[in-house]
Backbone atoms as SQL, in Angstrom:
CREATE TABLE atoms (id INTEGER PRIMARY KEY, chain TEXT, resi INTEGER, resn TEXT, atom TEXT, x REAL, y REAL, z REAL);
INSERT INTO atoms VALUES
  (1, 'A', 1, 'MET', 'N', -4.196, -26.346, 4.496),
  (2, 'A', 1, 'MET', 'CA', -4.437, -26.665, 5.993),
  (3, 'A', 1, 'MET', 'C', -4.923, -27.729, 6.279),
  (4, 'A', 2, 'LEU', 'N', -3.708, -28.719, 6.904),
  (5, 'A', 2, 'LEU', 'CA', -4.832, -30.059, 7.436),
  (6, 'A', 2, 'LEU', 'C', -4.822, -29.591, 9.405),
  (7, 'A', 3, 'LEU', 'N', -6.104, -30.369, 8.910),
  (8, 'A', 3, 'LEU', 'CA', -6.868, -30.493, 10.368),
  (9, 'A', 3, 'LEU', 'C', -6.693, -31.823, 10.856),
  (10, 'A', 4, 'ARG', 'N', -5.698, -32.437, 11.798),
  (11, 'A', 4, 'ARG', 'CA', -6.102, -33.865, 12.160),
  (12, 'A', 4, 'ARG', 'C', -6.758, -34.127, 13.024),
  (13, 'A', 5, 'GLY', 'N', -7.765, -35.221, 12.345),
  (14, 'A', 5, 'GLY', 'CA', -8.993, -35.803, 13.362),
  (15, 'A', 5, 'GLY', 'C', -10.248, -35.241, 13.258),
  (16, 'A', 6, 'LYS', 'N', -9.918, -33.897, 12.157),
  (17, 'A', 6, 'LYS', 'CA', -11.248, -33.557, 12.157),
  (18, 'A', 6, 'LYS', 'C', -11.964, -33.925, 11.171),
  (19, 'A', 7, 'GLY', 'N', -11.788, -34.979, 9.876),
  (20, 'A', 7, 'GLY', 'CA', -12.218, -35.462, 8.931),
  (21, 'A', 7, 'GLY', 'C', -13.395, -36.162, 9.526),
  (22, 'A', 8, 'GLY', 'N', -14.095, -37.362, 8.193),
  (23, 'A', 8, 'GLY', 'CA', -15.058, -37.847, 8.717),
  (24, 'A', 8, 'GLY', 'C', -14.731, -39.125, 9.889),
  (25, 'A', 9, 'LYS', 'N', -15.589, -39.620, 10.517),
  (26, 'A', 9, 'LYS', 'CA', -15.512, -41.037, 11.484),
  (27, 'A', 9, 'LYS', 'C', -14.893, -41.984, 10.323),
  (28, 'A', 10, 'GLY', 'N', -14.138, -42.496, 11.057),
  (29, 'A', 10, 'GLY', 'CA', -13.000, -43.699, 10.592),
  (30, 'A', 10, 'GLY', 'C', -14.326, -45.425, 10.573),
  (31, 'A', 11, 'PHE', 'N', -13.871, -45.827, 9.521),
  (32, 'A', 11, 'PHE', 'CA', -14.617, -47.357, 9.376),
  (33, 'A', 11, 'PHE', 'C', -14.766, -48.114, 10.638),
  (34, 'A', 12, 'ASN', 'N', -15.656, -48.887, 11.101),
  (35, 'A', 12, 'ASN', 'CA', -15.895, -49.550, 11.807),
  (36, 'A', 12, 'ASN', 'C', -14.827, -49.196, 13.329),
  (37, 'A', 13, 'GLY', 'N', -15.294, -48.238, 14.073),
  (38, 'A', 13, 'GLY', 'CA', -14.980, -47.446, 15.183),
  (39, 'A', 13, 'GLY', 'C', -13.361, -46.709, 14.655),
  (40, 'A', 14, 'GLY', 'N', -13.188, -46.504, 13.998),
  (41, 'A', 14, 'GLY', 'CA', -11.843, -45.864, 13.768),
  (42, 'A', 14, 'GLY', 'C', -11.350, -44.458, 13.787),
  (43, 'A', 15, 'LEU', 'N', -10.415, -43.854, 13.853),
  (44, 'A', 15, 'LEU', 'CA', -9.746, -42.845, 14.105),
  (45, 'A', 15, 'LEU', 'C', -10.478, -42.079, 12.938),
  (46, 'A', 16, 'SER', 'N', -10.963, -40.818, 13.676),
  (47, 'A', 16, 'SER', 'CA', -11.496, -40.092, 12.051),
  (48, 'A', 16, 'SER', 'C', -10.508, -39.454, 11.222),
  (49, 'A', 17, 'GLY', 'N', -10.543, -38.968, 10.390),
  (50, 'A', 17, 'GLY', 'CA', -9.741, -39.163, 9.135),
  (51, 'A', 17, 'GLY', 'C', -9.232, -37.518, 9.403),
  (52, 'A', 18, 'ASN', 'N', -8.518, -36.825, 8.380),
  (53, 'A', 18, 'ASN', 'CA', -8.266, -35.635, 8.526),
  (54, 'A', 18, 'ASN', 'C', -8.630, -34.974, 7.858),
  (55, 'A', 19, 'LEU', 'N', -8.946, -33.570, 7.621),
  (56, 'A', 19, 'LEU', 'CA', -9.647, -32.030, 7.087),
  (57, 'A', 19, 'LEU', 'C', -8.814, -31.271, 6.037),
  (58, 'A', 20, 'TYR', 'N', -8.587, -31.450, 4.904),
  (59, 'A', 20, 'TYR', 'CA', -7.778, -30.833, 4.347),
  (60, 'A', 20, 'TYR', 'C', -8.575, -29.206, 3.864),
  (61, 'A', 21, 'LEU', 'N', -7.743, -28.112, 4.433),
  (62, 'A', 21, 'LEU', 'CA', -8.583, -26.761, 3.591),
  (63, 'A', 21, 'LEU', 'C', -7.587, -26.361, 2.650),
  (64, 'A', 22, 'ASN', 'N', -8.364, -25.646, 1.651),
  (65, 'A', 22, 'ASN', 'CA', -7.549, -25.304, 0.756),
  (66, 'A', 22, 'ASN', 'C', -8.118, -23.601, 0.863),
  (67, 'A', 23, 'ILE', 'N', -7.343, -22.949, 1.116),
  (68, 'A', 23, 'ILE', 'CA', -7.725, -21.486, 1.594),
  (69, 'A', 23, 'ILE', 'C', -6.659, -20.359, 0.601),
  (70, 'A', 24, 'THR', 'N', -7.927, -19.545, -0.356),
  (71, 'A', 24, 'THR', 'CA', -6.956, -18.779, -1.160),
  (72, 'A', 24, 'THR', 'C', -7.613, -17.457, -0.901),
  (73, 'A', 25, 'PHE', 'N', -7.117, -16.487, -0.847),
  (74, 'A', 25, 'PHE', 'CA', -7.571, -14.838, -0.732),
  (75, 'A', 25, 'PHE', 'C', -7.319, -14.759, -2.000),
  (76, 'A', 26, 'LYS', 'N', -8.602, -13.711, -2.074),
  (77, 'A', 26, 'LYS', 'CA', -8.903, -12.937, -3.313),
  (78, 'A', 26, 'LYS', 'C', -8.213, -11.767, -3.351),
  (79, 'A', 27, 'PRO', 'N', -7.962, -11.255, -4.244),
  (80, 'A', 27, 'PRO', 'CA', -6.876, -9.730, -3.995),
  (81, 'A', 27, 'PRO', 'C', -7.892, -8.109, -3.746),
  (82, 'A', 28, 'HIS', 'N', -7.315, -7.783, -2.748),
  (83, 'A', 28, 'HIS', 'CA', -7.934, -6.982, -2.157),
  (84, 'A', 28, 'HIS', 'C', -7.912, -5.459, -3.399),
  (85, 'A', 29, 'ALA', 'N', -8.965, -4.872, -3.336),
  (86, 'A', 29, 'ALA', 'CA', -9.146, -3.696, -4.206),
  (87, 'A', 29, 'ALA', 'C', -7.854, -2.579, -3.985),
  (88, 'A', 30, 'LEU', 'N', -7.548, -2.624, -2.818),
  (89, 'A', 30, 'LEU', 'CA', -6.633, -1.218, -2.240),
  (90, 'A', 30, 'LEU', 'C', -4.762, -2.015, -1.664),
  (91, 'A', 31, 'PHE', 'N', -4.988, -3.171, -0.878),
  (92, 'A', 31, 'PHE', 'CA', -3.906, -3.703, -0.555),
  (93, 'A', 31, 'PHE', 'C', -3.651, -4.582, -0.791),
  (94, 'A', 32, 'ARG', 'N', -2.393, -5.190, -0.523),
  (95, 'A', 32, 'ARG', 'CA', -1.535, -6.493, -0.957),
  (96, 'A', 32, 'ARG', 'C', -0.640, -6.591, 0.511),
  (97, 'A', 33, 'ALA', 'N', -0.999, -8.049, 0.477),
  (98, 'A', 33, 'ALA', 'CA', -0.543, -8.618, 1.814),
  (99, 'A', 33, 'ALA', 'C', 0.587, -9.257, 1.406),
  (100, 'A', 34, 'VAL', 'N', 1.326, -8.711, 2.126),
  (101, 'A', 34, 'VAL', 'CA', 2.984, -9.734, 2.296),
  (102, 'A', 34, 'VAL', 'C', 3.525, -9.982, 4.302),
  (103, 'A', 35, 'ASN', 'N', 2.791, -11.274, 3.779),
  (104, 'A', 35, 'ASN', 'CA', 2.693, -11.812, 5.776),
  (105, 'A', 35, 'ASN', 'C', 1.840, -11.295, 6.219),
  (106, 'A', 36, 'HIS', 'N', 2.106, -10.128, 7.418),
  (107, 'A', 36, 'HIS', 'CA', 0.926, -9.473, 8.102),
  (108, 'A', 36, 'HIS', 'C', 1.056, -7.812, 7.665),
  (109, 'A', 37, 'ASP', 'N', 1.703, -7.425, 7.700),
  (110, 'A', 37, 'ASP', 'CA', 1.948, -6.188, 6.663),
  (111, 'A', 37, 'ASP', 'C', 0.750, -5.994, 5.481),
  (112, 'A', 38, 'LEU', 'N', 0.397, -4.554, 5.173),
  (113, 'A', 38, 'LEU', 'CA', -0.554, -4.480, 4.125),
  (114, 'A', 38, 'LEU', 'C', 0.097, -3.302, 3.571),
  (115, 'A', 39, 'LEU', 'N', 0.548, -3.290, 1.822),
  (116, 'A', 39, 'LEU', 'CA', 1.298, -2.650, 1.048),
  (117, 'A', 39, 'LEU', 'C', -0.252, -2.395, 0.123),
  (118, 'A', 40, 'ILE', 'N', -0.115, -0.362, 0.301),
  (119, 'A', 40, 'ILE', 'CA', -1.114, 0.171, -0.656),
  (120, 'A', 40, 'ILE', 'C', 0.024, 1.257, -1.128),
  (121, 'A', 41, 'ASP', 'N', -0.473, 1.313, -2.400),
  (122, 'A', 41, 'ASP', 'CA', -0.080, 2.281, -3.266),
  (123, 'A', 41, 'ASP', 'C', -0.942, 3.571, -2.998),
  (124, 'A', 42, 'LEU', 'N', -0.100, 4.766, -2.988),
  (125, 'A', 42, 'LEU', 'CA', -0.664, 5.980, -2.330),
  (126, 'A', 42, 'LEU', 'C', -0.565, 6.863, -3.468),
  (127, 'A', 43, 'PRO', 'N', -1.346, 7.305, -4.389),
  (128, 'A', 43, 'PRO', 'CA', -1.627, 8.453, -5.153),
  (129, 'A', 43, 'PRO', 'C', -0.665, 9.857, -4.692),
  (130, 'A', 44, 'ASN', 'N', -0.241, 10.915, -5.002),
  (131, 'A', 44, 'ASN', 'CA', -0.124, 11.790, -4.485),
  (132, 'A', 44, 'ASN', 'C', 0.265, 13.141, -6.167),
  (133, 'A', 45, 'THR', 'N', -0.146, 14.164, -5.880),
  (134, 'A', 45, 'THR', 'CA', -0.253, 15.046, -6.679),
  (135, 'A', 45, 'THR', 'C', 1.710, 15.689, -7.000),
  (136, 'A', 46, 'PRO', 'N', 2.296, 15.380, -7.435),
  (137, 'A', 46, 'PRO', 'CA', 3.299, 16.590, -8.213),
  (138, 'A', 46, 'PRO', 'C', 3.980, 17.616, -7.032),
  (139, 'A', 47, 'TRP', 'N', 2.898, 18.185, -6.717),
  (140, 'A', 47, 'TRP', 'CA', 3.161, 19.810, -5.736),
  (141, 'A', 47, 'TRP', 'C', 2.840, 18.972, -4.548),
  (142, 'A', 48, 'GLU', 'N', 2.049, 17.544, -3.679),
  (143, 'A', 48, 'GLU', 'CA', 2.289, 17.328, -2.584),
  (144, 'A', 48, 'GLU', 'C', 3.322, 16.844, -2.480),
  (145, 'A', 49, 'ALA', 'N', 4.064, 15.915, -3.129),
  (146, 'A', 49, 'ALA', 'CA', 5.228, 15.688, -3.175),
  (147, 'A', 49, 'ALA', 'C', 6.425, 16.080, -2.991),
  (148, 'A', 50, 'ALA', 'N', 6.387, 17.634, -3.887),
  (149, 'A', 50, 'ALA', 'CA', 7.461, 18.257, -3.800),
  (150, 'A', 50, 'ALA', 'C', 6.872, 19.342, -2.549),
  (151, 'A', 51, 'LEU', 'N', 6.173, 19.818, -1.928),
  (152, 'A', 51, 'LEU', 'CA', 6.118, 21.068, -0.805),
  (153, 'A', 51, 'LEU', 'C', 5.623, 19.778, 0.191),
  (154, 'A', 52, 'GLY', 'N', 5.270, 18.941, 0.169),
  (155, 'A', 52, 'GLY', 'CA', 4.751, 18.211, 1.660),
  (156, 'A', 52, 'GLY', 'C', 2.797, 18.264, 1.392),
  (157, 'A', 53, 'ALA', 'N', 2.387, 17.368, 2.716),
  (158, 'A', 53, 'ALA', 'CA', 1.275, 17.476, 2.426),
  (159, 'A', 53, 'ALA', 'C', 0.577, 16.326, 3.473),
  (160, 'A', 54, 'THR', 'N', -0.602, 16.517, 4.055),
  (161, 'A', 54, 'THR', 'CA', -1.052, 15.499, 5.117),
  (162, 'A', 54, 'THR', 'C', -2.472, 14.647, 4.000),
  (163, 'A', 55, 'ILE', 'N', -1.952, 13.541, 3.771),
  (164, 'A', 55, 'ILE', 'CA', -3.261, 12.914, 2.867),
  (165, 'A', 55, 'ILE', 'C', -3.722, 11.810, 3.869),
  (166, 'A', 56, 'ILE', 'N', -5.298, 11.592, 4.054),
  (167, 'A', 56, 'ILE', 'CA', -5.775, 10.778, 4.296),
  (168, 'A', 56, 'ILE', 'C', -5.825, 9.326, 3.437),
  (169, 'A', 57, 'VAL', 'N', -5.586, 8.040, 4.656),
  (170, 'A', 57, 'VAL', 'CA', -5.192, 7.026, 3.671),
  (171, 'A', 57, 'VAL', 'C', -6.427, 5.750, 4.783),
  (172, 'A', 58, 'PRO', 'N', -6.496, 5.589, 3.612),
  (173, 'A', 58, 'PRO', 'CA', -7.638, 4.274, 4.237),
  (174, 'A', 58, 'PRO', 'C', -6.672, 3.212, 5.028),
  (175, 'A', 59, 'THR', 'N', -6.963, 2.417, 5.884),
  (176, 'A', 59, 'THR', 'CA', -7.107, 1.099, 6.589),
  (177, 'A', 59, 'THR', 'C', -7.961, 0.620, 6.422),
  (178, 'A', 60, 'LEU', 'N', -7.676, -0.914, 7.193),
  (179, 'A', 60, 'LEU', 'CA', -8.890, -2.109, 7.353),
  (180, 'A', 60, 'LEU', 'C', -9.965, -1.329, 8.524),
  (181, 'A', 61, 'GLU', 'N', -9.887, -0.739, 9.034),
  (182, 'A', 61, 'GLU', 'CA', -10.325, 0.472, 10.310),
  (183, 'A', 61, 'GLU', 'C', -10.793, 1.144, 9.905),
  (184, 'A', 62, 'ASN', 'N', -10.100, 2.418, 10.382),
  (185, 'A', 62, 'ASN', 'CA', -10.661, 3.743, 10.261),
  (186, 'A', 62, 'ASN', 'C', -9.381, 4.416, 9.554),
  (187, 'A', 63, 'PRO', 'N', -9.948, 5.545, 8.632),
  (188, 'A', 63, 'PRO', 'CA', -8.842, 5.793, 7.918),
  (189, 'A', 63, 'PRO', 'C', -7.939, 6.826, 8.966),
  (190, 'A', 64, 'VAL', 'N', -6.647, 7.113, 8.181),
  (191, 'A', 64, 'VAL', 'CA', -5.358, 8.022, 9.169),
  (192, 'A', 64, 'VAL', 'C', -5.289, 9.290, 8.524),
  (193, 'A', 65, 'ASN', 'N', -4.453, 10.251, 8.828),
  (194, 'A', 65, 'ASN', 'CA', -3.907, 11.206, 8.456),
  (195, 'A', 65, 'ASN', 'C', -2.443, 10.966, 7.928),
  (196, 'A', 66, 'LEU', 'N', -2.091, 10.932, 7.048),
  (197, 'A', 66, 'LEU', 'CA', -0.129, 10.551, 6.999),
  (198, 'A', 66, 'LEU', 'C', 0.318, 11.880, 6.420),
  (199, 'A', 67, 'LYS', 'N', 1.285, 12.131, 6.948),
  (200, 'A', 67, 'LYS', 'CA', 2.126, 13.861, 6.834),
  (201, 'A', 67, 'LYS', 'C', 3.517, 12.677, 5.802),
  (202, 'A', 68, 'ILE', 'N', 3.189, 13.542, 4.183),
  (203, 'A', 68, 'ILE', 'CA', 3.860, 13.169, 3.912),
  (204, 'A', 68, 'ILE', 'C', 5.006, 14.364, 3.509),
  (205, 'A', 69, 'PRO', 'N', 6.282, 13.736, 3.535),
  (206, 'A', 69, 'PRO', 'CA', 7.651, 15.133, 3.665),
  (207, 'A', 69, 'PRO', 'C', 7.649, 15.692, 2.122),
  (208, 'A', 70, 'ALA', 'N', 8.061, 17.321, 2.402),
  (209, 'A', 70, 'ALA', 'CA', 8.044, 17.682, 1.227),
  (210, 'A', 70, 'ALA', 'C', 9.403, 17.292, 0.693),
  (211, 'A', 71, 'GLY', 'N', 9.494, 16.821, -0.348),
  (212, 'A', 71, 'GLY', 'CA', 10.673, 15.899, -1.359),
  (213, 'A', 71, 'GLY', 'C', 10.630, 15.127, -1.675),
  (214, 'A', 72, 'SER', 'N', 9.225, 14.207, -0.954),
  (215, 'A', 72, 'SER', 'CA', 8.917, 12.703, -1.448),
  (216, 'A', 72, 'SER', 'C', 9.235, 12.299, -2.470),
  (217, 'A', 73, 'LYS', 'N', 9.866, 11.210, -3.124),
  (218, 'A', 73, 'LYS', 'CA', 9.794, 10.460, -4.548),
  (219, 'A', 73, 'LYS', 'C', 9.130, 9.530, -4.541),
  (220, 'A', 74, 'SER', 'N', 8.314, 9.377, -6.154),
  (221, 'A', 74, 'SER', 'CA', 8.196, 8.585, -6.285),
  (222, 'A', 74, 'SER', 'C', 8.162, 6.739, -6.141),
  (223, 'A', 75, 'GLY', 'N', 7.067, 6.145, -5.147),
  (224, 'A', 75, 'GLY', 'CA', 8.234, 4.747, -4.966),
  (225, 'A', 75, 'GLY', 'C', 8.651, 4.981, -3.599),
  (226, 'A', 76, 'GLN', 'N', 8.414, 5.814, -2.937),
  (227, 'A', 76, 'GLN', 'CA', 9.340, 5.527, -1.362),
  (228, 'A', 76, 'GLN', 'C', 8.214, 5.134, -0.290),
  (229, 'A', 77, 'LYS', 'N', 8.828, 4.468, 0.454),
  (230, 'A', 77, 'LYS', 'CA', 7.613, 3.956, 1.435),
  (231, 'A', 77, 'LYS', 'C', 7.345, 4.345, 2.656),
  (232, 'A', 78, 'MET', 'N', 6.422, 4.536, 3.528),
  (233, 'A', 78, 'MET', 'CA', 6.173, 4.806, 4.652),
  (234, 'A', 78, 'MET', 'C', 5.236, 4.073, 5.343),
  (235, 'A', 79, 'ARG', 'N', 5.445, 3.974, 6.603),
  (236, 'A', 79, 'ARG', 'CA', 5.068, 2.761, 7.350),
  (237, 'A', 79, 'ARG', 'C', 4.191, 3.603, 8.073),
  (238, 'A', 80, 'ILE', 'N', 2.792, 2.607, 8.766),
  (239, 'A', 80, 'ILE', 'CA', 1.754, 2.862, 9.439),
  (240, 'A', 80, 'ILE', 'C', 1.668, 2.171, 10.688),
  (241, 'A', 81, 'THR', 'N', 2.617, 2.332, 11.502),
  (242, 'A', 81, 'THR', 'CA', 2.499, 0.952, 12.235),
  (243, 'A', 81, 'THR', 'C', 1.322, 0.681, 12.872),
  (244, 'A', 82, 'LYS', 'N', 1.392, -0.499, 13.554),
  (245, 'A', 82, 'LYS', 'CA', -0.105, -1.945, 13.822),
  (246, 'A', 82, 'LYS', 'C', -1.448, -1.647, 13.038),
  (247, 'A', 83, 'ARG', 'N', -1.646, -0.952, 11.416),
  (248, 'A', 83, 'ARG', 'CA', -2.651, -0.848, 10.793),
  (249, 'A', 83, 'ARG', 'C', -2.296, -2.073, 9.671),
  (250, 'A', 84, 'GLY', 'N', -1.398, -3.236, 9.738),
  (251, 'A', 84, 'GLY', 'CA', -1.746, -4.139, 8.799),
  (252, 'A', 84, 'GLY', 'C', -2.711, -5.264, 9.913),
  (253, 'A', 85, 'LEU', 'N', -2.246, -6.611, 8.976),
  (254, 'A', 85, 'LEU', 'CA', -3.218, -7.815, 9.357),
  (255, 'A', 85, 'LEU', 'C', -2.774, -8.179, 11.194),
  (256, 'A', 86, 'PRO', 'N', -3.783, -9.090, 11.422),
  (257, 'A', 86, 'PRO', 'CA', -3.643, -9.414, 12.802),
  (258, 'A', 86, 'PRO', 'C', -2.525, -10.385, 12.916),
  (259, 'A', 87, 'LYS', 'N', -1.755, -10.702, 13.916),
  (260, 'A', 87, 'LYS', 'CA', -1.125, -11.879, 14.915),
  (261, 'A', 87, 'LYS', 'C', -1.986, -12.609, 15.485),
  (262, 'A', 88, 'GLN', 'N', -1.399, -13.675, 15.766),
  (263, 'A', 88, 'GLN', 'CA', -1.750, -14.784, 16.622),
  (264, 'A', 88, 'GLN', 'C', -1.342, -14.084, 18.237),
  (265, 'A', 89, 'ASN', 'N', -0.721, -13.043, 18.719),
  (266, 'A', 89, 'ASN', 'CA', -0.418, -12.590, 19.876),
  (267, 'A', 89, 'ASN', 'C', -1.445, -11.344, 19.979),
  (268, 'A', 90, 'ALA', 'N', -1.892, -10.958, 19.353),
  (269, 'A', 90, 'ALA', 'CA', -2.859, -9.811, 19.307),
  (270, 'A', 90, 'ALA', 'C', -2.267, -8.295, 19.198),
  (271, 'A', 91, 'GLU', 'N', -1.241, -8.622, 18.253),
  (272, 'A', 91, 'GLU', 'CA', -0.226, -7.680, 17.553),
  (273, 'A', 91, 'GLU', 'C', -0.670, -7.526, 16.377),
  (274, 'A', 92, 'HIS', 'N', -0.519, -6.532, 15.556),
  (275, 'A', 92, 'HIS', 'CA', -0.811, -6.042, 14.113),
  (276, 'A', 92, 'HIS', 'C', 0.709, -6.331, 13.387),
  (277, 'A', 93, 'GLY', 'N', 0.279, -6.584, 12.214),
  (278, 'A', 93, 'GLY', 'CA', 1.598, -6.121, 10.981),
  (279, 'A', 93, 'GLY', 'C', 1.316, -4.819, 11.546),
  (280, 'A', 94, 'ASP', 'N', 2.177, -4.134, 9.757),
  (281, 'A', 94, 'ASP', 'CA', 1.951, -2.626, 9.418),
  (282, 'A', 94, 'ASP', 'C', 1.526, -2.389, 8.471),
  (283, 'A', 95, 'LEU', 'N', 1.121, -1.223, 8.131),
  (284, 'A', 95, 'LEU', 'CA', 0.105, -0.666, 6.729),
  (285, 'A', 95, 'LEU', 'C', 1.545, 0.162, 5.825),
  (286, 'A', 96, 'ILE', 'N', 2.069, -0.564, 5.101),
  (287, 'A', 96, 'ILE', 'CA', 3.534, 0.677, 4.244),
  (288, 'A', 96, 'ILE', 'C', 2.785, 0.831, 2.692),
  (289, 'A', 97, 'ALA', 'N', 2.844, 2.266, 2.912),
  (290, 'A', 97, 'ALA', 'CA', 2.027, 3.073, 1.804),
  (291, 'A', 97, 'ALA', 'C', 3.008, 3.600, 1.306),
  (292, 'A', 98, 'GLN', 'N', 2.991, 3.305, -0.186),
  (293, 'A', 98, 'GLN', 'CA', 4.005, 3.363, -1.123),
  (294, 'A', 98, 'GLN', 'C', 3.471, 4.346, -1.847),
  (295, 'A', 99, 'ILE', 'N', 4.194, 5.512, -2.192),
  (296, 'A', 99, 'ILE', 'CA', 4.427, 7.281, -3.252),
  (297, 'A', 99, 'ILE', 'C', 4.356, 6.833, -4.438),
  (298, 'A', 100, 'GLN', 'N', 2.953, 7.063, -4.704),
  (299, 'A', 100, 'GLN', 'CA', 3.118, 6.930, -6.556),
  (300, 'A', 100, 'GLN', 'C', 2.715, 8.255, -6.936),
  (301, 'A', 101, 'ILE', 'N', 3.499, 9.251, -7.688),
  (302, 'A', 101, 'ILE', 'CA', 3.721, 10.298, -8.164),
  (303, 'A', 101, 'ILE', 'C', 2.146, 10.581, -9.429),
  (304, 'A', 102, 'VAL', 'N', 1.179, 11.239, -9.068),
  (305, 'A', 102, 'VAL', 'CA', 0.269, 10.978, -10.890),
  (306, 'A', 102, 'VAL', 'C', 0.111, 12.576, -11.016),
  (307, 'A', 103, 'LEU', 'N', 0.243, 12.495, -12.320),
  (308, 'A', 103, 'LEU', 'CA', -0.184, 13.648, -13.485),
  (309, 'A', 103, 'LEU', 'C', -1.258, 13.687, -13.554),
  (310, 'A', 104, 'PRO', 'N', -1.958, 15.081, -13.440),
  (311, 'A', 104, 'PRO', 'CA', -3.272, 15.254, -13.989),
  (312, 'A', 104, 'PRO', 'C', -3.922, 14.801, -15.205),
  (313, 'A', 105, 'PRO', 'N', -4.453, 14.024, -15.565),
  (314, 'A', 105, 'PRO', 'CA', -4.788, 13.316, -16.857),
  (315, 'A', 105, 'PRO', 'C', -5.193, 14.360, -18.101),
  (316, 'A', 106, 'ASN', 'N', -5.692, 15.316, -17.528),
  (317, 'A', 106, 'ASN', 'CA', -5.889, 16.693, -18.697),
  (318, 'A', 106, 'ASN', 'C', -5.315, 18.375, -18.113),
  (319, 'A', 107, 'LEU', 'N', -4.439, 18.381, -18.632),
  (320, 'A', 107, 'LEU', 'CA', -4.105, 19.887, -17.649),
  (321, 'A', 107, 'LEU', 'C', -5.097, 20.713, -18.305),
  (322, 'A', 108, 'ASN', 'N', -5.550, 21.848, -17.561),
  (323, 'A', 108, 'ASN', 'CA', -6.234, 22.875, -18.243),
  (324, 'A', 108, 'ASN', 'C', -5.088, 24.078, -18.744),
  (325, 'A', 109, 'ASP', 'N', -5.689, 25.081, -19.421),
  (326, 'A', 109, 'ASP', 'CA', -4.755, 26.125, -20.110),
  (327, 'A', 109, 'ASP', 'C', -3.636, 26.630, -18.491),
  (328, 'A', 110, 'ARG', 'N', -4.039, 26.775, -17.416),
  (329, 'A', 110, 'ARG', 'CA', -3.592, 27.889, -16.564),
  (330, 'A', 110, 'ARG', 'C', -2.275, 26.676, -15.852),
  (331, 'A', 111, 'GLU', 'N', -2.980, 25.522, -15.725),
  (332, 'A', 111, 'GLU', 'CA', -1.827, 24.200, -15.263),
  (333, 'A', 111, 'GLU', 'C', -0.420, 24.291, -16.194),
  (334, 'A', 112, 'LYS', 'N', -1.479, 24.426, -17.653),
  (335, 'A', 112, 'LYS', 'CA', -0.117, 23.847, -18.739),
  (336, 'A', 112, 'LYS', 'C', 0.779, 25.350, -18.483),
  (337, 'A', 113, 'GLU', 'N', 0.351, 26.277, -18.281),
  (338, 'A', 113, 'GLU', 'CA', 1.239, 27.423, -18.237),
  (339, 'A', 113, 'GLU', 'C', 2.075, 27.896, -16.960),
  (340, 'A', 114, 'LEU', 'N', 1.622, 27.324, -15.963),
  (341, 'A', 114, 'LEU', 'CA', 2.160, 26.855, -14.740),
  (342, 'A', 114, 'LEU', 'C', 3.146, 26.042, -14.637),
  (343, 'A', 115, 'PHE', 'N', 3.277, 24.449, -15.388),
  (344, 'A', 115, 'PHE', 'CA', 4.404, 23.637, -15.534),
  (345, 'A', 115, 'PHE', 'C', 5.582, 24.318, -16.392),
  (346, 'A', 116, 'PHE', 'N', 5.455, 25.053, -17.470),
  (347, 'A', 116, 'PHE', 'CA', 5.919, 25.931, -18.570),
  (348, 'A', 116, 'PHE', 'C', 6.874, 26.824, -17.560),
  (349, 'A', 117, 'GLU', 'N', 6.486, 27.176, -16.829),
  (350, 'A', 117, 'GLU', 'CA', 6.746, 28.496, -15.819),
  (351, 'A', 117, 'GLU', 'C', 7.645, 27.366, -15.220),
  (352, 'A', 118, 'LEU', 'N', 7.180, 26.654, -14.680),
  (353, 'A', 118, 'LEU', 'CA', 8.163, 25.315, -13.699),
  (354, 'A', 118, 'LEU', 'C', 9.489, 24.735, -14.528),
  (355, 'A', 119, 'ALA', 'N', 9.018, 24.626, -15.995),
  (356, 'A', 119, 'ALA', 'CA', 10.277, 24.212, -16.745),
  (357, 'A', 119, 'ALA', 'C', 11.351, 24.822, -17.126),
  (358, 'A', 120, 'ASN', 'N', 10.941, 26.578, -17.298),
  (359, 'A', 120, 'ASN', 'CA', 11.358, 27.403, -18.074),
  (360, 'A', 120, 'ASN', 'C', 12.466, 27.951, -16.852),
  (361, 'A', 121, 'THR', 'N', 11.721, 28.047, -15.278),
  (362, 'A', 121, 'THR', 'CA', 12.436, 28.734, -13.870),
  (363, 'A', 121, 'THR', 'C', 13.169, 27.769, -13.512),
  (364, 'A', 122, 'SER', 'N', 13.391, 26.095, -13.040),
  (365, 'A', 122, 'SER', 'CA', 13.838, 25.235, -12.792),
  (366, 'A', 122, 'SER', 'C', 15.180, 24.799, -12.938),
  (367, 'A', 123, 'THR', 'N', 16.114, 24.737, -12.700),
  (368, 'A', 123, 'THR', 'CA', 17.398, 24.206, -12.929),
  (369, 'A', 123, 'THR', 'C', 17.785, 22.672, -12.543),
  (370, 'A', 124, 'PHE', 'N', 16.860, 22.054, -11.975),
  (371, 'A', 124, 'PHE', 'CA', 16.731, 20.724, -11.505),
  (372, 'A', 124, 'PHE', 'C', 16.833, 20.082, -12.962),
  (373, 'A', 125, 'ASN', 'N', 18.084, 18.996, -13.115),
  (374, 'A', 125, 'ASN', 'CA', 18.353, 17.912, -13.925),
  (375, 'A', 125, 'ASN', 'C', 17.787, 16.511, -13.340),
  (376, 'A', 126, 'PRO', 'N', 17.197, 16.106, -13.416),
  (377, 'A', 126, 'PRO', 'CA', 17.449, 14.228, -13.066),
  (378, 'A', 126, 'PRO', 'C', 18.106, 13.290, -13.773),
  (379, 'A', 127, 'ARG', 'N', 18.753, 13.975, -15.066),
  (380, 'A', 127, 'ARG', 'CA', 19.339, 12.977, -15.695),
  (381, 'A', 127, 'ARG', 'C', 20.776, 13.803, -15.849),
  (382, 'A', 128, 'GLU', 'N', 20.891, 14.284, -15.080),
  (383, 'A', 128, 'GLU', 'CA', 22.328, 15.032, -15.056),
  (384, 'A', 128, 'GLU', 'C', 23.342, 14.156, -14.855),
  (385, 'A', 129, 'HIS', 'N', 23.183, 13.078, -13.825),
  (386, 'A', 129, 'HIS', 'CA', 24.392, 11.728, -13.930),
  (387, 'A', 129, 'HIS', 'C', 24.688, 11.199, -14.786),
  (388, 'A', 130, 'PHE', 'N', 23.865, 11.428, -16.349),
  (389, 'A', 130, 'PHE', 'CA', 24.057, 10.756, -17.398),
  (390, 'A', 130, 'PHE', 'C', 25.129, 11.140, -17.595),
  (391, 'A', 131, 'SER', 'N', 25.799, 12.480, -17.477),
  (392, 'A', 131, 'SER', 'CA', 27.290, 12.884, -18.229),
  (393, 'A', 131, 'SER', 'C', 28.291, 12.394, -18.073);
């Protein structure tokens, strides 16, 4: 960024020099900035994605409740308006929450049983289009 005339005083009464600012943003632990919008990966359990849920989402100010519709897919984006970075005109960008379906790292016996039951009962085939 260049600030004309904001640098050091010129020699012999000359004009002030320019001030150059190099601005570097450190990555945030939760958010990624794209212009004035913020992106956040939103972890969901398989049952939250399948059945729908209301999830608390952090923002730069206060957390908000976000309704996840039943049948949500991993990678699906949901927009939370005016929760992004401020703009010069007092407006804000948006917060975009990208759904990430996360499996439990260690299934207990009952959870495994339920997943086996679902696998044996369901007729859903995500690779049906391969045939």
